[in-house]
N, C-alpha and C positions, 0 to 999 in steps of 0.2 A: 336548517341543516343540523342533523344529529351528529354528535361527535363520537361515533363509534366507527371502528375500522372498516366495517363492511358497508356502512352507509355513505362513505365518501369515496368517490371515484378519483383515483390519483391522476389519471390522464386528464379528466375534466378540470381538476383543480390546477394542474400545471398549465393547461391552455388558458384558463381564466387569469392566472397570474401573468402569463406572457402577454395576454391582451392588454392588461392594465399597464404593464411596463411599456409596451409599444405605444399606447395612447399618451403616455407621459414622455415619450422619447428616450426612455432609459434602456431599452433593449438593444443590444449590439447586433448580432447576426442570429438568424434562426438556428436553433440547436436541433439536430436530428432527434426524433423521438427515440427514447430508450425502451427496449422491450420489458414491460413491467410484468406481464403475465407469464413469461417463460421462466424456466428454472435456470439459474446461473450455474456454470460448471463448478465442480468442487475444486477448491484451491488447497494445495498441500502447504500447510503453514511453514514447514521447515524450508522448502525451496523458495517460498514467497519471501520469507524473512531474509534468507541468504541473498536473494536477488536485490532486495531493498538495501541491505548493507553494502553490497557491491556498488549499487547505483550512487549511494551517498557517502562512500568511504573517503573520497578526496575532498576535504573541507576547503581546499584552496580553489576548487573549481567553482566559479561564480554561478549563482542562480540568475534567472532572467530578471531584468529590471522591470519593475512595475510599481504602480501606485493606485490607490483607490480614488485619488483626486482627479477631477476632470478638467478640461479646458486648458488655458494657458498655464495656470499654476501647476497642474499635473505634469505637463510637458517640461516645464522648467525644473521641477523636482527630479524627473527622470534624467534630464540633462546633467543636473548637479551630481546625481548618483553615478552617472557614467563617468564624469570628469574625475570624481574622487577615486573611483575604482581604477580608472586608467592610470592615474598618477601614483597611486599608493599600492598597486598590486604587488610590487616587489616586497613591500613591508608586510602586506597581508600574508603572502606566501611564507615569509620567514616566521611570522608569528604563529602560523597554523601548521608548520612542518611537523612538529611533534604530535599534534592532534591527528594529522594524516597517518603518521606511523602507528599511533595507537589504534586508529580505526582499522588499519589493515590487519593488525594483530587480533582485534576483536572479530573481524570477519573470518579470519583463518580459524580461530578457536571455535567459532560458531559452526563452521563447516565441519570441523572434526567432531564436535559434539553431535551434530545432526547425523553424521555417518554412524557414530556409535549408537545413537538412538535407533536408527534403522536396523542396525545389526542386532541389537538387543530385542527389538520387536520380532525379528525373524526367529531368534532363539526361543523366545517365549511362546511363539506360535508353534514351533516344533515340539516344545515340551508339552504344550496343551494337547497336541495331536497324539503324541506318544502316550500321554496319560489317558486320553479318551480311548485309545486302542487297547491299553492294558485293562481298563475297566470293562470294556466290552468283551474282551477275550476271557476275563476272569468270571464274568457272569455265565458264559457258555460252559465253562468247566464245572461250575457248581450246580448246574442244572441236571 
C-alpha cells in the first residue's frame, strides 16, 4: 500500500477497519456510509459560529453521560456520574450562573459583530462596483 492520497481508497479503508472491529466484537451498530465523493455544501462561518454559541451558551445544561469504559465498570461509572449530577445540580447551577450570563453576552456580541461584518461587506462591494463603473466610464471619455 502506497501512502499517497490517491493510492488509498477511503471507502475501502473504512470497510476494512469496520471488518476488523466487528471481528473483535468492538463495533457497535453499523454506521450508514457517508458520501465521500460528493461536494459538501458551503457553510457560512458567521452563522455556523453563532449557532454553535447558541447551542452551548447555557453551561448549566448537562451533556449526555458517557464513558469509554465497557462492561460493568462502565455502567457503574455512568451511574455514579448520574447520581452526582442529580444530587449536586443545584450547586452546579449556582456555580455556573455567572458563566451562563457571560456566555449570553458573548453570543449577543458575536451576533452584533457578525451583522456589522455583513453590512461592511455590502458597503465594500458597492464601493468596488462604483469604482469599477467610474474607471470604465473614464476610459470611454478619454478614447
